[in-house]
C-alpha positions in Angstrom: 27.7 29.0 -5.0 28.2 29.5 -1.3 27.7 33.3 -1.6 24.6 32.8 -3.7 23.2 30.3 -1.1 23.8 32.6 1.8 22.3 35.6 -0.1 19.2 33.5 -0.9 18.8 32.7 2.8 19.0 36.4 3.7 16.5 37.4 1.0 14.1 34.6 2.0 14.3 35.4 5.7 13.7 39.1 4.9 10.5 38.2 3.0 9.3 36.0 5.8 9.9 38.7 8.4 8.0 41.2 6.3 5.1 38.8 5.8 4.9 38.1 9.5 5.0 41.8 10.3 2.1 42.5 8.0 -0.1 39.5 9.0 0.6 38.8 12.7 0.7 42.2 14.4 -2.5 41.3 16.2 -0.9 38.2 17.7 2.2 39.4 19.5 3.4 36.1 20.9 3.3 34.3 17.6 4.8 37.3 15.8 7.7 37.5 18.3 8.3 33.7 18.1 8.3 33.6 14.3 10.5 36.7 13.8 13.0 35.5 16.3 13.0 32.1 14.7 13.5 33.5 11.2 16.3 35.8 12.3 18.2 33.1 14.2 17.8 30.7 11.3 19.5 33.3 9.0 22.5 33.6 11.3 22.8 29.9 12.0 22.4 28.9 8.3 24.9 31.5 7.0 27.4 30.7 9.8 27.2 27.0 9.0 28.1 27.7 5.4 30.8 30.1 6.4 32.4 27.4 8.6 33.1 25.5 5.4 34.9 28.4 3.9 37.6 28.8 6.6 40.2 27.0 4.4 39.6 29.1 1.3 42.7 30.8 0.1 44.1 33.3 1.1 43.8 32.1 4.7 42.6 33.6 7.0 41.8 36.8 5.0 38.9 35.4 3.0 37.1 33.9 6.0 37.6 37.1 8.1 36.3 39.3 5.3 33.2 37.1 4.9 32.7 37.1 8.6 32.8 40.9 8.7 30.6 41.3 5.6 27.9 39.0 6.7 27.9 40.3 10.3 27.2 43.8 8.9 24.5 42.3 6.7 22.9 40.5 9.7 23.0 43.7 11.7 21.3 45.7 8.9 18.6 43.1 8.1 17.8 41.7 11.5 17.1 44.8 13.5 15.0 44.2 16.5 16.0 40.5 17.0 18.6 39.3 19.5 19.2 35.8 17.9 21.1 34.9 21.0 19.7 33.4 24.2 22.2 35.5 26.3 20.8 38.7 24.7 17.2 37.6 25.5 18.2 37.1 29.2 19.0 40.9 29.6 15.4 42.3 29.3 14.1 39.3 31.3 16.6 40.1 34.1 15.7 43.8 34.0 11.9 43.2 33.9 11.5 44.6 30.4 10.3 41.2 29.1 8.0 38.8 30.7 9.2 35.3 31.5 6.7 33.9 29.0 7.9 36.1 26.2 11.6 35.5 27.0 11.1 31.8 27.2 9.3 31.8 23.9 12.1 33.7 22.2 14.8 31.3 23.5 12.7 28.4 22.3 12.5 30.0 18.9 16.2 30.5 18.8 17.0 26.9 19.6 14.3 25.6 17.2 15.9 27.8 14.5 19.3 26.4 15.3 18.1 22.9 14.7 16.2 23.8 11.5 19.2 25.6 10.1 21.4 22.6 10.8 18.9 20.2 9.1 18.5 22.6 6.2 22.2 23.1 5.6 22.9 19.3 5.9 20.3 18.8 3.2 21.9 21.4 1.0 25.4 19.9 1.6 24.1 16.5 0.6 23.3 17.8 -2.8 27.0 18.7 -3.2 26.3 21.8 -5.3 29.6 23.5 -4.4 33.1 22.3 -3.8 33.2 23.1 -0.1 30.1 20.8 0.3 32.0 17.7 -0.8 32.6 15.5 2.3 31.0 18.1 4.6 28.6 15.5 6.1 31.3 12.9 6.8 33.1 15.1 9.4 31.0 14.2 12.4 32.1 16.2 15.5 34.5 18.7 14.0 35.4 19.9 17.4 36.2 23.7 17.6 37.7 23.2 21.1 41.4 23.1 20.5 42.5 23.7 24.0 41.7 22.5 27.6 38.1 22.8 28.8 39.1 25.3 31.5 40.9 27.6 29.0 38.0 27.3 26.5 35.6 28.2 29.3 37.6 31.3 30.2 38.0 32.3 26.6 34.3 32.1 25.8 33.5 33.9 29.1 36.0 36.7 28.3 34.7 37.1 24.8 31.1 37.2 26.0 32.0 39.9 28.5 33.9 42.0 25.9 31.1 41.6 23.4 28.4 42.6 25.9 30.4 45.6 27.1 30.9 46.8 23.5 27.2 46.4 22.8 26.4 48.5 25.9 28.9 51.2 25.0 27.7 51.3 21.4 24.1 52.1 22.3 24.8 55.8 22.0 26.5 55.5 18.6 24.6 56.2 15.3 23.1 52.9 14.2 24.7 53.1 10.7 28.1 53.2 12.4 27.2 50.9 15.3 26.7 47.8 13.1 30.2 48.2 11.6 31.8 48.6 15.0 30.1 45.5 16.3 31.0 43.6 13.1 34.6 44.7 13.5 34.7 43.5 17.1 33.2 40.1 16.2 35.8 39.7 13.4 38.6 40.6 15.8 37.4 38.1 18.4 37.1 35.4 15.7 40.6 36.1 14.6 41.9 36.1 18.2 40.2 32.9 19.4 38.6 31.2 16.5 41.4 28.6 16.3 41.0 27.8 20.0 37.2 27.7 20.7 35.6 29.0 17.5 34.8 32.3 19.3 31.0 31.7 19.2 29.6 33.1 22.5 26.1 32.3 21.4 24.5 29.1 22.8 22.0 28.6 20.0 24.6 29.2 17.3 27.1 26.8 19.0 24.4 24.1 19.1 23.6 24.6 15.4 27.3 24.4 14.4 28.4 21.6 16.7 25.4 19.5 17.7 27.3 16.3 17.2 29.9 17.4 19.8 27.1 18.2 22.3 25.9 14.7 21.8 29.3 13.2 22.4 30.5 15.5 25.2 27.4 17.2 26.5 28.8 18.3 29.9 32.0 19.9 28.6 30.4 21.6 25.6 27.4 22.9 27.6 29.8 24.4 30.1 31.9 26.1 27.5 29.3 27.2 24.9 26.2 27.6 27.1 27.2 28.4 30.6 30.2 30.6 29.9 28.4 33.1 27.6 25.4 33.2 30.0 27.7 33.8 32.9 29.4 36.6 31.0 26.1 38.2 30.4 25.1 38.0 34.0 28.4 39.5 35.1 27.8 42.5 32.9 24.2 42.9 34.1 25.3 42.7 37.7 28.1 45.2 37.3 26.0 47.7 35.3 
């Protein structure tokens, strides 16, 4: 049921992106906003569902296999979208994207994060699959299982490693690049998922753990918003 749900989200988003591409080419701002929102919605919704499958046996093989598979699927179906506020900052910093366009895309990403959370909570309330039972009663299921300083450093390090890999993979054939990036993300999730969740995406972090941001806004914003953005700026400054 979970796999069917995520597959349905991917198909629906693909249809919405195609419709927007056909109808809104003459309105670039609205087109960019909607495409970024649809794409980020897909990643946030699927990752919300994947977060419930972490305890499926055999652990952690099932969760890591699904992480790799859906990361490849996102890479193949969401070409041209960043789905990450940190990724949107790069062209803004380099002058390739206007402040207006960049701000619009970041707004779309966070709006998609909220919509994905609301949508998935509605689906979970229907309790159509076994992992959905009791999913809404967890509240702040904190992914931070270490000190704030260590969590900050881990998310910062993972962001730097990820951004470096993306830069180095730009010269790789796209059909191989998506697998390399997916493999790296899976390795990072395996290495630090039990400590911080290995998210390094501010919009995704908010979609997954909004309750924790409400409870401990300062610490979570430092770890899951500031650290990834700082990692991005470090890479931009060095290169």
